[in-house]
N, C-alpha and C positions, 0 to 999 in steps of 0.2 A: 502494498501501501503505499501510493508515495504524499510525500511530506503536505501536498497543496491540498489535497483529499482529505485528510484529517484535520488541518487548519477551517477546508469548508465546513465540513462538519461540527466544529466546535463552534463556529460563528453561528451556525442555523443551532444548533442546540442554546447556544446564549439571546438569540433573539426569539426563543421557545417556538420554534418550529422541532418535527420530525425524522432521522433519521436511523433510518434500517441498519440495523449491526449484526456483522457477524460473528458464534459464537460459536465455539466446541461443538453445541448442544444444536440449537437450529436459530435459524436468525431471529433477534430480538427489534421490537418499533420502541427506538429510544426517544426520550425527552426530559430536560433537566428538570430532577425527582422531585427539586426545592420551587418551580415555578408551579402553581396550579393550572393558570389554563393554560399551559405547554402540556399538561397532563391529562386534563380532560381531553385535551384532542387525537391522545391516543385513545381512550372510552368510544368519540363518535368514529375516529378509522376503525374499528375493526366491529365497533357496535357491539362491544362488550358492555353488559349489565354493573355498575356500578359497587355492588357488595359482592365484588371478585377482587380480591387485593393483591398488587403488582410488587415485581421483586426488585431492589434496587442494587442496580452493577456498581461496583466501587473498586478503586484501584489498587490500594497497599490494605493490610491489616491495620494500621493504623487509622483510617478512619471508620472501622469501627464504634470507634463511641463518639464519634457526629451523629453514629442513626441509633446507635444499642443504648442501653441501658443495663445495669447488674449482669453483666454476660458473665456468666459462669466459668468457671476456668473448664469444665467439659466442653463448651463450645470454644474457647481458643484454641483445645488441645486439636479439636477437625477442623480447626480453619487453620492448621498451622501445617495440618496434616495433609486436607489435599484441598485447598487453596495453591493455586488459581486451578480449579478442575468442576465438574460440573453438579458442587454440593451447594444449596442454599440453606441457609441457618434462620430460623422464625427466631425471634429475639423481641425481647420486650422492646419498645421504640421510647424513642428522645423526645420531649413535650415537643418541638420542634419540627418534626416529621406531619408532613399532611396529611391528615385522615381520607383526601382524594386516594391516599397510595395504597392505604392500609386496609382501604374500609371502612374505616373507622373503629376497628380493631385498636386492640394496645399495642399490637405487638408489629413487628416488621419484617421481610424477607429479605434477606441479602447473600449476596455472593460475588468473588471475585472469578470473573469468566478469563478462560486458558487461553482466545484464540490471537494471536498479535496481534489482530488489528482491533481486536477491544480493548484488548492491554494499552495497545496507543495512544487509540483514542481516549480511554478515562485516564491514563497521564497526563494528556493536553488537555482536557476538559478539567481537571482536578477538581469535582465532585460526584455527588451520587447520578446515575443516569437510569431513570424507570425503564425497564424495555422488557414487558408481554411480549411471547411472538408473535410474528411480523403475518398475521392470518387475519383473518375474519373468525370472529366471536363462534366457536365448536369447531372449526373447520380445520385442515390437514393443514400444520405448522410446514413450513417454509425451510428447507436444508438448501437451496441456493438463491442465489440473488435474482434470478428469472423467475424463482414460484415468489417469492415477495413482489414482483411487478405485475404480476398473474392476478396476486390476491389481493391489494391493496393499489397498486394505477398509481394515479396522481392524489393521492390521500398521504404520502410518503414525500418528503422534499428531498430527499438524496435517498440512493441505497447505496451504502457501502460494501464493493464485491469482494470478500475475502475466499472465492472459494466455495465448494461444496463441505456442508461441517460434518467434522471428523467424527462427531458420539452417532448423530439422530436423531435423538430422546431428549427429552427436557431433562435440567436438572433432578436430583435426586431433593428433597426438599423433608428437613428433618425441623420439628418443632422443639427449642433449647428452652425454650421462656415459661417450662414450669416444672417441676422436680423429677421427672421421669423424661429420657427423649423419646417421641413419638417419631416417628415417619408418617409425613401425609400425600408425602408421593414417590413413588420406587423409581431410580434413577440407576444411573449407572454405577455409582456408587452402590453397594449391595449393605444392607441391615447387618452381614455377617463383619463386613470392612468397618463399618463404622460401632457393631458392634468388641471389636476385637483392637480396635484404636481405644474405646473406652474402659477395657477392663469388663465389659458386661458382658453375661453368660447373653443376653437378646434384647432385641427391639422390639417396642410393640408395632405392633402389627399395622398399616396403613390403610387396612381396609373395616379397620373400628369406627374408621373420624365419617361423622353425617354430617357435619355444617361445613361451609363453605372459607376451611380457615386457610386454605394457600390457592393458588392456581390449579388448571384439569383439576376440580375434586367435583365438576358438574358430569349429572349423570351420562349426559350425549358430552363427548368432546373429539379435539383429531378427528374428524367424519365425513368421510367422503361423501358430496352429495347423493350421488347412487346408493341404491338400494343395498346394504352392506350385513350380512349375518356370520357369527362364527359359530364353527360346529366340529363335533369332534371325527376326529378322524375314519372311523367307525360304520360313521352316517351320510359319509358323501355318497355310497354307492347309493341308498334310497335318497339322495338330494339328487343325483342325477337322473333318476326314476320318476321323481315325482316334479322335476321343470315341464312345462307345457311351451307348446305354441311362443305364448308372449312371454315366457321370461328369457326367450335368447333372444342377443347374444349373450352371454353369460363367463364373466371371470374367476377361475378356483384360483387360491393363492397358497402353494401348498407347501411345505416343507420336507414332510416325511417321503418315504419311496415308494407311497400310492399310486397305482398304476391309471393314470387319465387318457382318455380321449383326448385327441386334438384334430377339431375341425371349424368349420364356420360358422357353428353355433355357441361350440367351449374353445376358451384358452385358458390353459394352464399356466400357471407362471410358477415355476420352481423359485426359490428362498434361499438362502443359506443353510446350513445343519449347524451352525454356530452361532452363538447367541449373538456378540456384538456386530457379527456383520450382518445379520439379521437385521439389529433396531437402525444400523446407518444403513440401511436401500429400503427399510419401510414406506417413512415418508414419498421416500422418491415414487416408490414403485403406486403408494395408494396413489398417486394425484397422476400421474401416469395414465392410469385405469379411469380415473375418476372423469378424464377429460375424452374420455372415447364413447366410443355410443353402448357400453355395457346395459343392460337392465338390472341385473345382480353383479354385487361382488363376493363372492363366496370364500371365506378366509378358514382352511383347517387349525384348530388351537396348537400350540405350540407346546413344546415338550412341560412338565413340573421341573420346580429345581428353582433356586436363588437366581440363577443368571439372567432367566427370562421373566422375572417378577415384574419388571419394569416394561417389556413387551408385551405381556401380558396384560399389565391394567391401560396401557394404551388400546390394544385389540378389544377390551370387552367395551373401554367409552366410543369408539370408533364405530361399534354397532349397537353404544345406546343399550351392553346387556340383552340385546333381542337375542 
C-alpha cells in the first residue's frame, strides 16, 4: 500500500467519511470511532440496526486504556498473546466511548488487526477506527476489495485494496468484562488456545448467549440471497430425489467424498478438507454462487471438532438455522 493512499484514507476518516479497510479476517467499513456522525454513516451504509455494537480497531496495546477501564490481567495476557490478530476483547468501556459504538452497553469490543495495510492506517490515524464488516446487514462478509465494491458501491468513500483476506472469517470475540471469560463468537483463535493461555480447563460456550452482546449474533447473518440450507451428509441422496423441476439449477457445496452428479441442473463445489482452507474459501465461494442463477445453495455440514466451530457457526447463521 502506497503512502499517498494511506494519507488519503486518514484525511477522509478525519473528515468523518467512510473507508473500507482490509484486515486478515474480512474487509471492514471504517469510521472515526470518536465521531458520532461518522459512525452513524456506518449503520446507514450497512442498513444495520443500532442495537448491534461495533468493534473498535486500535493500533497498539497502549491505546486499550483510551477505550477500556478495569482491564483484567487475563485480558492483557490475551492481548499480548494474540494481538495483532483475529481476537476481539469485550471490556468495560471508558465513559467517553460513544453509545452508538457500543449499542448503549457498558462494554466495548476492541482488537488490533494483523493485516499490514490496516496496521499502517491505524498507526497513521493515531486513534480508534470502528469497523464492522463492509457488507449490508446479514449478507456475506467481503474478503476482497471487489466484494466491498459490489456490496456498498458509492456508500464508501475509499476502498483500500489489500488483496484477499488471509483468514476469511470474522474474529473470535471473547467477553472479558465479567468474572468468567465467555466466547460470544468463535473464530480462528479457538477456545482451546484461549483456555491454554489463561491456564483454564475450558471456556464457556458461544452458543449459550442469547442477547446481542457482540457483532454476528443475529439469527440470520453472513447469508446469501439465494435460498440456502444446511444438510447432513447422509441426507444428500434424499435431497437430490426431493428436488423438483422448479428447484433447478441447484448448487451443492460439499467437503466430504460424497459422490455427486454433475449436469446442467446440479453443480457440485468441492470445498477443502482442512478447516483453515475451508474458512478462507467459504465467503468467496458463497458470494460467487449467489451471483449465479441457482434456485438453491445446499451446503453439507462440516466435521465436528473445535477447528470447525467458527465455520459451523457461520453456516448456521448463513442458513438462519433452516
